[in-house]
All heavy atoms as an XYZ file, in Angstrom:
886
protein
N      10.870     -0.938     16.514
C       9.933     -0.014     15.905
C       8.510     -0.469     16.208
O       8.186     -1.636     16.087
C      10.174      0.026     14.398
C       9.075      0.694     13.651
S       9.165      0.580     11.864
C      10.773      0.035     11.516
N       7.699      0.468     16.578
C       6.292      0.209     16.873
C       5.501      0.150     15.570
O       5.653      1.001     14.701
C       5.782      1.331     17.768
C       4.305      1.326     18.001
C       3.881      2.575     18.746
C       2.671      3.107     18.058
N       2.293      4.440     18.334
N       4.636     -0.855     15.440
C       3.752     -0.919     14.276
C       2.553     -0.018     14.520
O       2.026      0.048     15.622
C       3.292     -2.346     14.023
C       4.384     -3.211     13.440
C       3.807     -4.484     12.887
C       4.890     -5.244     12.143
N       4.317     -6.279     11.294
N       2.121      0.650     13.485
C       0.992      1.565     13.580
C      -0.328      0.815     13.413
O      -0.379     -0.229     12.762
C       1.087      2.684     12.528
O       0.011      3.602     12.746
C       1.026      2.153     11.110
N      -1.374      1.390     13.980
C      -2.718      0.868     13.736
C      -3.314      1.506     12.480
O      -4.405      1.129     12.076
C      -3.640      1.138     14.940
O      -3.660      2.544     15.197
C      -3.174      0.368     16.166
N      -2.615      2.473     11.886
C      -3.065      3.045     10.609
C      -3.109      1.928      9.573
O      -2.176      1.131      9.462
C      -2.108      4.135     10.116
C      -2.079      5.346     11.003
O      -2.918      5.515     11.874
N      -1.102      6.208     10.802
N      -4.179      1.892      8.816
C      -4.332      0.891      7.756
C      -3.612      1.395      6.511
O      -3.827      2.530      6.086
C      -5.822      0.685      7.454
C      -6.090     -0.457      6.527
C      -6.334     -1.717      7.030
C      -6.090     -0.265      5.153
C      -6.577     -2.788      6.173
C      -6.335     -1.312      4.288
C      -6.577     -2.586      4.809
N      -2.755      0.574      5.929
C      -1.995      0.976      4.744
C      -2.699      0.481      3.486
O      -2.943     -0.716      3.335
C      -0.588      0.395      4.774
C       0.383      1.102      5.679
C      -0.036      1.915      6.722
C       1.740      0.937      5.496
C       0.877      2.552      7.546
C       2.665      1.563      6.315
C       2.235      2.380      7.343
N      -3.007      1.395      2.589
C      -3.509      1.072      1.259
C      -2.358      1.378      0.304
O      -1.950      2.538      0.173
C      -4.758      1.894      0.885
C      -5.242      1.526     -0.515
C      -5.867      1.688      1.908
N      -1.829      0.337     -0.319
C      -0.628      0.484     -1.137
C      -0.957      0.214     -2.594
O      -1.441     -0.865     -2.936
C       0.470     -0.479     -0.646
C       0.783     -0.220      0.829
C       1.722     -0.351     -1.518
C       1.596     -1.311      1.493
N      -0.684      1.196     -3.425
C      -0.810      1.049     -4.871
C       0.562      0.658     -5.400
O       1.543      1.370     -5.183
C      -1.271      2.360     -5.496
O      -1.351      2.231     -6.896
N       0.630     -0.459     -6.084
C       1.920     -1.009     -6.468
C       2.031     -1.226     -7.970
O       1.058     -1.588     -8.636
C       2.118     -2.350     -5.747
C       3.520     -2.859     -5.884
O       4.458     -2.218     -5.430
N       3.678     -4.003     -6.523
N       3.271     -1.033     -8.490
C       3.547     -1.311     -9.895
C       4.977     -1.824    -10.038
O       5.940     -1.094     -9.769
C       3.368     -0.052    -10.750
C       3.693     -0.285    -12.208
C       2.809     -0.966    -13.026
C       4.890      0.146    -12.743
C       3.107     -1.207    -14.352
C       5.203     -0.080    -14.073
C       4.317     -0.763    -14.882
N       5.089     -3.084    -10.424
C       6.372     -3.721    -10.741
C       7.441     -3.553     -9.668
O       8.618     -3.323     -9.972
C       6.899     -3.229    -12.088
C       6.157     -3.837    -13.262
O       5.427     -4.820    -13.110
N       6.325     -3.270    -14.435
N       7.035     -3.659     -8.410
C       7.990     -3.594     -7.301
C       7.476     -4.475     -6.172
O       6.367     -4.999     -6.228
C       8.199     -2.135     -6.836
O       9.298     -2.086     -5.941
C       6.966     -1.565     -6.179
N       8.279     -4.652     -5.146
C       7.869     -5.428     -3.980
C       7.697     -4.475     -2.806
O       8.674     -3.926     -2.295
C       8.929     -6.484     -3.649
C       8.514     -7.393     -2.506
O       7.608     -7.038     -1.736
O       9.115     -8.473     -2.376
N       6.466     -4.259     -2.345
C       6.205     -3.294     -1.277
C       6.374     -3.854      0.142
O       5.873     -3.270      1.099
C       4.752     -2.903     -1.538
C       4.144     -4.158     -2.076
C       5.234     -4.798     -2.917
N       7.091     -4.938      0.282
C       7.216     -5.600      1.586
C       7.737     -4.680      2.683
O       7.348     -4.805      3.844
C       8.130     -6.823      1.478
C       8.266     -7.563      2.775
C       9.072     -8.835      2.654
O       9.866     -8.972      1.717
O       8.900     -9.707      3.523
N       8.606     -3.732      2.370
C       9.205     -2.869      3.401
C       8.159     -2.112      4.219
O       8.395     -1.752      5.349
C      10.217     -1.912      2.801
C       9.636     -0.876      1.882
C      10.707      0.021      1.288
C      10.772     -0.286     -0.176
N      11.905      0.213     -0.866
N       6.980     -1.893      3.640
C       5.927     -1.169      4.368
C       5.319     -2.003      5.498
O       4.812     -1.453      6.461
C       4.811     -0.730      3.416
C       5.272      0.289      2.423
C       5.635     -0.087      1.134
C       5.385      1.625      2.777
C       6.083      0.846      0.233
C       5.833      2.570      1.875
C       6.185      2.170      0.604
O       6.642      3.093     -0.281
N       5.358     -3.315      5.347
C       4.669     -4.177      6.308
C       5.324     -4.193      7.676
O       4.681     -4.531      8.660
C       4.530     -5.580      5.741
C       3.814     -5.657      4.389
C       3.528     -7.098      4.013
C       2.554     -4.829      4.361
N       6.579     -3.790      7.766
C       7.211     -3.702      9.088
C       6.683     -2.502      9.877
O       6.886     -2.401     11.075
C       8.728     -3.652      8.968
C       9.290     -2.387      8.387
C      10.804     -2.460      8.288
C      11.373     -1.199      7.674
N      12.816     -1.294      7.517
N       5.967     -1.616      9.201
C       5.433     -0.408      9.840
C       3.972     -0.523     10.262
O       3.487      0.315     11.005
C       5.540      0.783      8.884
C       6.952      1.233      8.598
C       7.612      0.841      7.438
C       7.628      2.067      9.485
C       8.904      1.266      7.172
C       8.913      2.496      9.226
C       9.551      2.085      8.069
O      10.829      2.507      7.806
N       3.235     -1.515      9.730
C       1.788     -1.531      9.976
C       1.288     -2.904     10.423
O       1.894     -3.927     10.128
C       1.031     -1.100      8.716
S       1.145     -2.255      7.335
N       0.145     -2.874     11.109
C      -0.525     -4.112     11.515
C      -1.408     -4.659     10.404
O      -1.594     -5.864     10.309
C      -1.406     -3.868     12.756
C      -0.597     -3.782     14.027
O       0.453     -4.428     14.119
O      -1.032     -3.045     14.942
N      -1.972     -3.772      9.597
C      -2.921     -4.225      8.580
C      -2.757     -3.395      7.305
O      -2.380     -2.225      7.369
C      -4.349     -4.115      9.100
C      -5.293     -5.094      8.435
O      -4.862     -5.894      7.569
O      -6.495     -5.051      8.760
N      -3.081     -4.015      6.191
C      -2.824     -3.388      4.898
C      -3.658     -4.054      3.811
O      -4.210     -5.131      4.004
C      -1.348     -3.556      4.516
C      -0.999     -4.998      4.215
C      -1.033     -5.483      2.904
C      -0.685     -5.897      5.231
C      -0.760     -6.823      2.625
C      -0.404     -7.217      4.957
C      -0.436     -7.675      3.651
O      -0.179     -8.991      3.373
N      -3.695     -3.415      2.649
C      -4.156     -4.067      1.420
C      -3.338     -3.484      0.270
O      -3.122     -2.273      0.204
C      -5.639     -3.851      1.143
C      -6.130     -4.768      0.068
N      -6.601     -6.030      0.339
C      -6.157     -4.639     -1.278
C      -6.926     -6.628     -0.799
N      -6.659     -5.796     -1.802
N      -2.873     -4.365     -0.603
C      -2.078     -3.965     -1.761
C      -2.936     -4.110     -3.007
O      -3.574     -5.145     -3.212
C      -0.815     -4.851     -1.897
C       0.071     -4.723     -0.662
C      -0.053     -4.500     -3.182
C       1.152     -5.786     -0.570
N      -2.949     -3.059     -3.822
C      -3.548     -3.120     -5.151
C      -2.389     -3.114     -6.133
O      -1.625     -2.148     -6.193
C      -4.475     -1.925     -5.391
C      -5.735     -2.018     -4.576
C      -5.823     -1.422     -3.335
C      -6.834     -2.725     -5.041
C      -6.975     -1.517     -2.569
C      -7.997     -2.830     -4.285
C      -8.050     -2.225     -3.051
O      -9.193     -2.324     -2.295
N      -2.255     -4.198     -6.863
C      -1.103     -4.336     -7.741
C      -1.495     -4.160     -9.202
O      -2.358     -4.865     -9.717
C      -0.443     -5.694     -7.547
C       0.817     -5.800     -8.368
O       1.795     -5.119     -8.019
O       0.812     -6.531     -9.380
N      -0.830     -3.213     -9.874
C      -1.049     -2.944    -11.290
C       0.131     -3.426    -12.144
O       0.280     -3.021    -13.292
C      -1.241     -1.441    -11.519
C      -2.465     -0.857    -10.870
C      -2.693      0.592    -11.306
O      -2.349      0.994    -12.400
N      -3.292      1.373    -10.414
N       0.968     -4.281    -11.601
C       2.178     -4.716    -12.296
C       1.871     -5.359    -13.643
O       0.867     -6.046    -13.813
C       2.955     -5.720    -11.434
O       3.412     -5.109    -10.255
N       2.795     -5.148    -14.566
C       2.696     -5.756    -15.891
C       3.709     -6.884    -16.058
O       3.621     -7.650    -17.007
C       2.927     -4.703    -16.998
O       4.180     -4.051    -16.754
C       1.797     -3.683    -17.009
N       4.656     -7.000    -15.155
C       5.680     -8.042    -15.217
C       5.129     -9.324    -14.601
O       4.855     -9.369    -13.397
C       6.927     -7.579    -14.458
C       8.083     -8.556    -14.543
O       7.852     -9.783    -14.434
O       9.220     -8.083    -14.697
N       4.949    -10.387    -15.399
C       4.357    -11.628    -14.884
C       5.157    -12.270    -13.747
O       4.576    -12.851    -12.835
C       4.322    -12.560    -16.098
C       4.599    -11.724    -17.283
C       5.249    -10.463    -16.818
N       6.473    -12.156    -13.777
C       7.293    -12.734    -12.703
C       7.061    -12.025    -11.386
O       6.965    -12.659    -10.339
C       8.770    -12.692    -13.086
C       9.129    -13.651    -14.204
C      10.602    -13.608    -14.551
O      11.429    -13.330    -13.650
O      10.927    -13.856    -15.727
N       6.991    -10.713    -11.429
C       6.722     -9.941    -10.207
C       5.337    -10.289     -9.678
O       5.166    -10.521     -8.474
C       6.868     -8.426    -10.466
C       8.336     -8.075    -10.676
C       6.272     -7.619     -9.316
C       8.599     -6.634    -11.031
N       4.340    -10.344    -10.548
C       2.978    -10.681    -10.116
C       2.946    -12.058     -9.453
O       2.296    -12.246     -8.417
C       2.020    -10.640    -11.301
C       1.739     -9.235    -11.787
C       0.924     -9.221    -13.038
C      -0.526     -9.353    -12.691
N      -1.426     -9.023    -13.798
N       3.652    -13.006    -10.016
C       3.698    -14.362     -9.462
C       4.322    -14.352     -8.062
O       3.802    -14.983     -7.133
C       4.476    -15.281    -10.407
C       4.600    -16.678     -9.912
N       3.516    -17.538     -9.866
C       5.656    -17.356     -9.423
C       3.922    -18.695     -9.366
N       5.203    -18.616     -9.089
N       5.427    -13.630     -7.909
C       6.092    -13.545     -6.605
C       5.214    -12.854     -5.572
O       5.140    -13.288     -4.418
C       7.439    -12.818     -6.727
C       8.498    -13.631     -7.418
C       8.785    -14.960     -6.734
O       8.963    -14.981     -5.493
O       8.811    -15.995     -7.439
N       4.540    -11.789     -5.976
C       3.657    -11.075     -5.048
C       2.488    -11.953     -4.617
O       2.081    -11.937     -3.459
C       3.142     -9.777     -5.682
C       4.186     -8.711     -5.999
C       3.536     -7.527     -6.703
C       4.931     -8.267     -4.757
N       1.948    -12.718     -5.558
C       0.820    -13.607     -5.247
C       1.218    -14.656     -4.217
O       0.441    -14.993     -3.334
C       0.326    -14.274     -6.517
C      -0.940    -15.070     -6.315
C      -1.512    -15.557     -7.637
O      -0.773    -15.763     -8.608
N      -2.807    -15.724     -7.689
N       2.438    -15.149     -4.296
C       2.932    -16.132     -3.320
C       3.190    -15.486     -1.961
O       3.004    -16.120     -0.930
C       4.228    -16.783     -3.818
C       4.051    -17.706     -4.981
C       5.288    -18.508     -5.348
C       6.588    -17.800     -5.187
N       7.754    -18.533     -5.694
N       3.606    -14.245     -1.968
C       4.093    -13.578     -0.768
C       3.008    -12.920      0.082
O       3.101    -12.896      1.307
C       5.098    -12.522     -1.206
C       5.985    -11.994     -0.151
C       6.983    -11.045     -0.804
C       8.273    -11.074     -0.070
N       9.252    -10.172     -0.634
N       1.984    -12.346     -0.564
C       1.000    -11.543      0.159
C      -0.397    -12.140      0.088
O      -0.836    -12.562     -0.970
C       0.950    -10.115     -0.404
C       2.266     -9.394     -0.328
C       3.022     -9.172     -1.468
C       2.760     -8.952      0.879
C       4.237     -8.523     -1.407
C       3.971     -8.304      0.964
C       4.720     -8.081     -0.186
N      -1.090    -12.116      1.222
C      -2.474    -12.600      1.267
C      -3.463    -11.479      0.966
O      -4.536    -11.714      0.432
C      -2.775    -13.203      2.630
C      -2.004    -14.473      2.867
C      -2.325    -15.094      4.185
C      -1.523    -16.348      4.238
N      -1.348    -17.116      5.246
N      -3.111    -10.271      1.334
C      -4.025     -9.136      1.178
C      -3.608     -8.319     -0.041
O      -3.089     -7.212      0.077
C      -4.023     -8.292      2.444
C      -4.540     -9.066      3.646
C      -4.519     -8.232      4.886
C      -5.071     -9.043      6.047
N      -5.194     -8.223      7.237
N      -3.846     -8.911     -1.211
C      -3.452     -8.267     -2.460
C      -4.528     -8.481     -3.510
O      -5.137     -9.555     -3.569
C      -2.083     -8.787     -2.949
C      -1.573     -7.969     -4.132
C      -2.131    -10.274     -3.247
C      -0.102     -8.214     -4.460
N      -4.795     -7.443     -4.277
C      -5.718     -7.534     -5.409
C      -4.940     -7.152     -6.664
O      -4.255     -6.127     -6.678
C      -6.889     -6.565     -5.245
O      -7.655     -6.883     -4.113
N      -5.052     -7.971     -7.679
C      -4.427     -7.668     -8.958
C      -5.468     -6.955     -9.813
O      -6.531     -7.510    -10.083
C      -3.913     -8.948     -9.613
C      -2.803     -9.573     -8.810
C      -3.080    -10.581     -7.901
C      -1.501     -9.116     -8.931
C      -2.071    -11.140     -7.129
C      -0.484     -9.662     -8.157
C      -0.771    -10.682     -7.256
N      -5.156     -5.723    -10.171
C      -6.119     -4.861    -10.841
C      -5.549     -4.359    -12.163
O      -4.353     -4.451    -12.428
C      -6.512     -3.666     -9.933
C      -7.217     -4.159     -8.670
C      -5.298     -2.825     -9.564
N      -6.443     -3.796    -12.975
C      -6.043     -3.243    -14.260
C      -5.013     -2.132    -14.076
O      -5.118     -1.309    -13.161
C      -7.280     -2.672    -14.959
C      -6.997     -1.996    -16.269
C      -8.221     -1.309    -16.856
O      -9.303     -1.366    -16.246
O      -8.066     -0.706    -17.919
N      -4.024     -2.103    -14.954
C      -3.023     -1.044    -14.920
C      -3.610      0.211    -15.561
O      -3.709      0.309    -16.772
C      -1.758     -1.481    -15.657
C      -0.705     -0.397    -15.670
O      -0.859      0.638    -15.030
N       0.359     -0.624    -16.396
N      -4.004      1.144    -14.717
C      -4.557      2.411    -15.210
C      -3.476      3.470    -15.330
O      -3.715      4.523    -15.912
C      -5.642      2.946    -14.253
O      -5.031      3.230    -12.979
C      -6.778      1.953    -14.089
N      -2.318      3.201    -14.730
C      -1.250      4.194    -14.716
C      -1.435      5.245    -13.639
O      -0.668      6.202    -13.553
N      -2.450      5.066    -12.799
C      -2.750      6.048    -11.753
C      -2.982      5.345    -10.425
O      -3.830      4.467    -10.317
C      -4.007      6.854    -12.109
C      -3.902      7.559    -13.412
N      -3.168      8.712    -13.569
C      -4.410      7.274    -14.623
C      -3.242      9.114    -14.825
N      -3.988      8.254    -15.489
N      -2.276      5.755     -9.406
C      -2.476      5.177     -8.080
C      -3.807      5.607     -7.468
O      -4.385      4.888     -6.667
C      -1.315      5.526     -7.153
C      -1.064      7.012     -7.035
O      -1.219      7.764     -7.993
N      -0.661      7.440     -5.866
N      -4.321      6.744     -7.871
C      -5.575      7.254     -7.297
C      -6.731      6.292     -7.552
O      -7.646      6.168     -6.736
C      -5.878      8.693     -7.809
C      -6.929      9.351     -6.931
C      -6.304      8.711     -9.245
C      -6.370      9.958     -5.698
N      -6.697      5.573     -8.681
C      -7.777      4.623     -8.972
C      -7.803      3.494     -7.943
O      -8.876      3.004     -7.583
C      -7.665      4.067    -10.392
O      -6.441      3.391    -10.575
N      -6.639      3.102     -7.454
C      -6.592      2.060     -6.421
C      -7.151      2.568     -5.096
O      -7.888      1.861     -4.406
C      -5.159      1.571     -6.213
C      -4.607      0.877     -7.440
O      -5.404      0.342     -8.240
O      -3.373      0.864     -7.595
N      -6.824      3.782     -4.733
C      -7.337      4.342     -3.478
C      -8.856      4.463     -3.516
O      -9.546      4.093     -2.563
C      -6.709      5.709     -3.183
C      -5.197      5.711     -3.216
C      -4.507      6.808     -3.701
C      -4.453      4.615     -2.791
C      -3.121      6.829     -3.737
C      -3.072      4.619     -2.830
C      -2.416      5.726     -3.308
O      -1.041      5.741     -3.351
N      -9.389      4.946     -4.628
C     -10.841      5.072     -4.736
C     -11.524      3.709     -4.780
O     -12.622      3.546     -4.251
C     -11.246      5.935     -5.933
C     -11.205      7.396     -5.597
C     -10.118      8.173     -5.946
C     -12.237      7.986     -4.891
C     -10.065      9.522     -5.604
C     -12.194      9.328     -4.547
C     -11.110     10.096     -4.905
N     -10.862      2.729     -5.382
C     -11.404      1.364     -5.370
C     -11.540      0.888     -3.914
O     -12.545      0.312     -3.533
C     -10.499      0.418     -6.156
C     -10.998     -1.017     -6.155
C     -10.124     -1.923     -7.009
N     -10.415     -1.665     -8.406
C      -9.545     -1.162     -9.277
N      -8.322     -0.872     -8.911
N      -9.887     -0.952    -10.529
N     -10.520      1.159     -3.096
C     -10.584      0.781     -1.682
C     -11.730      1.503     -0.986
O     -12.490      0.897     -0.235
C      -9.261      1.072     -0.971
C      -9.267      0.642      0.462
C      -9.023     -0.679      0.810
C      -9.569      1.541      1.474
C      -9.058     -1.082      2.139
C      -9.607      1.145      2.802
C      -9.349     -0.175      3.128
N     -11.881      2.800     -1.227
C     -12.959      3.580     -0.600
C     -14.324      3.007     -0.958
O     -15.195      2.864     -0.098
C     -12.915      5.049     -1.019
C     -11.655      5.778     -0.656
C     -11.266      6.885     -1.387
C     -10.849      5.381      0.393
C     -10.109      7.585     -1.071
C      -9.697      6.066      0.722
C      -9.317      7.169     -0.016
N     -14.521      2.682     -2.216
C     -15.805      2.143     -2.675
C     -16.053      0.754     -2.086
O     -17.138      0.477     -1.558
C     -15.862      2.102     -4.221
C     -17.051      1.291     -4.711
C     -15.902      3.508     -4.785
N     -15.057     -0.109     -2.149
C     -15.217     -1.493     -1.679
C     -15.417     -1.588     -0.174
O     -16.013     -2.541      0.311
C     -14.005     -2.342     -2.080
C     -13.926     -2.593     -3.566
O     -14.911     -2.312     -4.291
O     -12.858     -3.078     -4.017
N     -14.924     -0.610      0.579
C     -14.990     -0.679      2.040
C     -15.731      0.515      2.656
O     -15.536      0.834      3.824
C     -13.570     -0.769      2.612
C     -12.841     -1.968      2.145
N     -12.068     -1.983      1.009
C     -12.813     -3.227      2.629
C     -11.569     -3.175      0.818
N     -12.013     -3.959      1.787
N     -16.568      1.143      1.870
C     -17.226      2.381      2.281
C     -17.946      2.260      3.629
O     -17.888      3.174      4.456
C     -18.208      2.842      1.203
C     -18.849      4.163      1.530
C     -18.135      5.339      1.387
C     -20.151      4.228      1.999
C     -18.707      6.569      1.688
C     -20.729      5.451      2.305
C     -20.011      6.607      2.148
O     -20.567      7.808      2.459
N     -18.608      1.154      3.862
C     -19.401      0.985      5.086
C     -18.543      0.791      6.335
O     -19.029      0.976      7.450
C     -20.359     -0.206      4.934
C     -21.409      0.004      3.865
C     -22.327      1.183      4.130
O     -22.671      1.439      5.304
O     -22.688      1.877      3.156
N     -17.281      0.425      6.171
C     -16.424      0.229      7.349
C     -14.975      0.605      7.040
O     -14.063     -0.205      7.174
C     -16.532     -1.193      7.882
C     -16.345     -2.268      6.862
C     -16.558     -3.630      7.465
C     -16.429     -4.650      6.341
N     -16.488     -5.985      6.780
N     -14.799      1.847      6.658
C     -13.454      2.356      6.401
C     -12.671      2.462      7.708
O     -13.233      2.792      8.754
C     -13.522      3.739      5.741
C     -13.983      3.767      4.292
C     -14.248      5.201      3.846
C     -12.962      3.106      3.387
N     -11.370      2.201      7.658
C     -10.547      2.374      8.857
C     -10.552      3.838      9.304
O     -10.703      4.750      8.480
C      -9.144      1.974      8.379
C      -9.342      1.184      7.134
C     -10.603      1.702      6.516
N     -10.375      4.063     10.579
C     -10.357      5.429     11.109
C      -9.181      6.224     10.559
O      -9.303      7.419     10.284
C     -10.303      5.396     12.633
N      -8.032      5.567     10.389
C      -6.829      6.224      9.880
C      -6.188      5.339      8.828
O      -6.054      4.130      9.025
C      -5.830      6.489     11.004
C      -6.366      7.423     12.048
C      -6.895      6.928     13.229
C      -6.348      8.794     11.842
C      -7.401      7.780     14.194
C      -6.855      9.656     12.794
C      -7.378      9.154     13.970
N      -5.773      5.980      7.729
C      -5.169      5.239      6.621
C      -3.928      5.960      6.123
O      -3.836      7.185      6.203
C      -6.142      5.133      5.444
C      -7.350      4.283      5.706
S      -8.443      4.230      4.276
C      -9.374      5.728      4.516
N      -3.024      5.177      5.575
C      -1.892      5.704      4.836
C      -2.103      5.260      3.402
O      -2.244      4.068      3.129
C      -0.566      5.135      5.365
C       0.695      5.739      4.767
S       1.279      5.188      3.123
C       1.529      3.459      3.304
N      -2.194      6.211      2.487
C      -2.319      5.912      1.070
C      -0.938      6.091      0.471
O      -0.395      7.204      0.485
C      -3.319      6.853      0.399
C      -4.703      6.939      1.048
C      -5.567      7.954      0.319
C      -5.378      5.575      1.078
N      -0.356      5.002     -0.023
C       1.014      5.100     -0.505
C       1.262      4.281     -1.747
O       0.502      3.373     -2.081
N       2.346      4.616     -2.409
C       2.787      3.891     -3.584
C       3.863      2.887     -3.174
O       4.646      3.159     -2.260
C       3.355      4.864     -4.615
C       2.305      5.810     -5.179
C       2.919      6.880     -6.046
C       3.552      6.286     -7.279
N       4.039      7.309     -8.209
N       3.910      1.770     -3.863
C       4.879      0.723     -3.544
C       6.322      1.166     -3.654
O       7.205      0.590     -3.028
N       6.575      2.202     -4.436
C       7.937      2.700     -4.606
C       8.160      4.061     -3.955
O       9.131      4.747     -4.260
C       8.289      2.782     -6.097
C       7.473      3.832     -6.833
O       6.494      4.353     -6.318
N       7.868      4.127     -8.049
N       7.288      4.460     -3.054
C       7.340      5.785     -2.448
C       8.640      6.000     -1.663
O       9.309      7.015     -1.822
C       6.126      5.967     -1.532
C       6.007      7.301     -0.875
S       4.437      7.494     -0.003
C       4.517      6.211      1.225
N       8.994      5.010     -0.824
C      10.230      5.120     -0.055
C      11.396      4.934     -1.014
O      11.479      3.956     -1.740
C      10.287      4.068      1.074
C       9.199      4.335      2.116
C      11.662      4.062      1.732
C       9.090      3.272      3.191
N      12.286      5.889     -0.998
C      13.449      5.836     -1.866
C      13.287      6.622     -3.155
O      14.257      7.102     -3.714
N      12.058      6.756     -3.622
C      11.833      7.534     -4.846
C      11.246      8.908     -4.538
O      11.645      9.907     -5.107
C      10.902      6.791     -5.784
C      10.653      7.569     -7.058
C       9.919      6.794     -8.087
N       9.780      7.630     -9.281
C       9.076      7.287    -10.323
N       8.469      6.122    -10.353
N       8.980      8.087    -11.341
N      10.263      8.940     -3.640
C       9.584     10.195     -3.325
C       9.956     10.748     -1.961
O       9.931     11.966     -1.759
C       8.067     10.007     -3.418
C       7.610      9.558     -4.770
N       7.575     10.404     -5.856
C       7.201      8.360     -5.221
C       7.151      9.744     -6.917
N       6.908      8.495     -6.556
N      10.226      9.859     -1.022
C      10.644     10.273      0.324
C      11.692      9.296      0.835
O      11.772      8.154      0.387
C       9.461     10.351      1.317
C       8.820      8.977      1.509
C       8.442     11.393      0.895
C       7.776      8.930      2.608
N      12.449      9.724      1.800
C      13.455      8.839      2.397
C      12.790      7.928      3.435
O      11.735      8.272      3.988
C      14.559      9.651      3.069
O      14.055     10.304      4.225
N      13.405      6.799      3.696
C      12.874      5.923      4.732
C      12.978      6.585      6.100
O      12.129      6.388      6.962
C      13.577      4.561      4.740
C      12.911      3.592      5.668
C      13.116      2.137      5.311
O      13.901      1.832      4.407
O      12.468      1.299      5.966
N      13.986      7.406      6.286
C      14.128      8.138      7.551
C      12.921      9.046      7.782
O      12.343      9.070      8.874
C      15.410      8.967      7.536
C      15.603      9.774      8.796
C      16.857     10.640      8.768
O      17.513     10.740      7.716
O      17.147     11.237      9.799
N      12.508      9.784      6.749
C      11.333     10.651      6.878
C      10.076      9.817      7.114
O       9.276     10.129      7.996
C      11.168     11.519      5.626
C       9.937     12.387      5.689
C       9.929     13.550      6.451
C       8.774     12.031      5.027
C       8.797     14.342      6.540
C       7.634     12.819      5.104
C       7.649     13.960      5.855
O       6.528     14.735      5.949
N       9.915      8.750      6.329
C       8.739      7.892      6.477
C       8.643      7.347      7.901
O       7.560      7.288      8.473
C       8.784      6.743      5.463
C       7.532      5.919      5.453
C       6.392      6.358      4.805
C       7.480      4.686      6.103
C       5.229      5.604      4.799
C       6.332      3.923      6.107
C       5.204      4.391      5.457
N       9.771      6.974      8.479
C       9.762      6.411      9.838
C       9.310      7.426     10.883
O       8.924      7.050     11.988
C      11.141      5.847     10.201
O      12.077      6.886     10.390
N       9.322      8.714     10.532
C       8.842      9.759     11.451
C       7.356     10.055     11.285
O       6.733     10.601     12.194
C       9.625     11.060     11.261
C      11.045     10.976     11.695
N      11.441     10.710     12.985
C      12.181     11.108     10.979
C      12.745     10.679     13.059
N      13.230     10.916     11.854
N       6.774      9.718     10.131
C       5.395     10.135      9.855
C       4.397      8.985      9.689
O       3.194      9.238      9.621
C       5.329     11.039      8.599
C       6.158     12.298      8.802
C       5.751     10.293      7.351
N       4.855      7.740      9.632
C       3.960      6.624      9.313
C       2.842      6.417     10.337
O       1.812      5.838     10.019
C       4.758      5.322      9.144
C       5.235      4.718     10.438
C       4.540      3.677     11.040
C       6.381      5.184     11.072
C       4.972      3.117     12.225
C       6.828      4.631     12.247
C       6.115      3.602     12.823
O       6.536      3.045     14.004
N       3.024      6.910     11.539
C       2.019      6.712     12.588
C       1.182      7.967     12.852
O       0.426      8.019     13.807
C       2.708      6.244     13.876
C       1.744      5.675     14.894
O       0.722      5.074     14.498
O       2.012      5.829     16.111
N       1.318      8.982     12.001
C       0.530     10.220     12.179
C      -0.966      9.911     12.102
O      -1.397      9.090     11.309
C       0.893     11.252     11.108
C       2.232     11.873     11.350
O       2.855     11.687     12.384
N       2.697     12.637     10.374
N      -1.705     10.632     12.924
C      -3.164     10.492     12.936
C      -3.766     11.887     12.975
O      -3.644     12.581     13.968
C      -3.609      9.666     14.122
C      -3.192      8.199     14.024
C      -3.536      7.444     15.280
C      -3.294      5.977     15.176
N      -2.001      5.549     14.694
N      -4.402     12.279     11.878
C      -5.043     13.591     11.801
C      -6.470     13.418     11.364
O      -6.772     12.588     10.530
C      -4.314     14.494     10.794
C      -2.897     14.801     11.175
C      -1.864     14.139     10.558
C      -2.621     15.727     12.165
C      -0.551     14.407     10.917
C      -1.321     15.989     12.518
C      -0.277     15.335     11.897
N      -7.354     14.196     11.908
C      -8.769     14.179     11.505
C      -9.111     15.458     10.801
O      -8.625     16.469     10.986
C      -9.689     13.986     12.703
C      -9.550     12.597     13.253
C     -10.647     12.365     14.284
N     -10.437     11.074     14.878
C     -11.140      9.994     14.590
N     -12.116     10.060     13.726
N     -10.892      8.860     15.172
């Protein structure tokens, strides 16, 4: 599988979003988890992760990324939830669209 140059912004809650990393070269995870064990494991596992307040909304993480990186936003991004594959879409579908680039 080819990794995409699309930058992945992943909003996460009490799950491990590792499956997304096989699809992309670069990413940032915003974690709103409330489970201390999960947070500890994620902190050990990922370098590009921010632990943020649990607002209950993934949109707050995406806007945080836009604000923090406004001067040099990636040309193409995937905004996704840590549990998107399997809950909202199939991995088969995701594998067909993860490299889409639209302006």
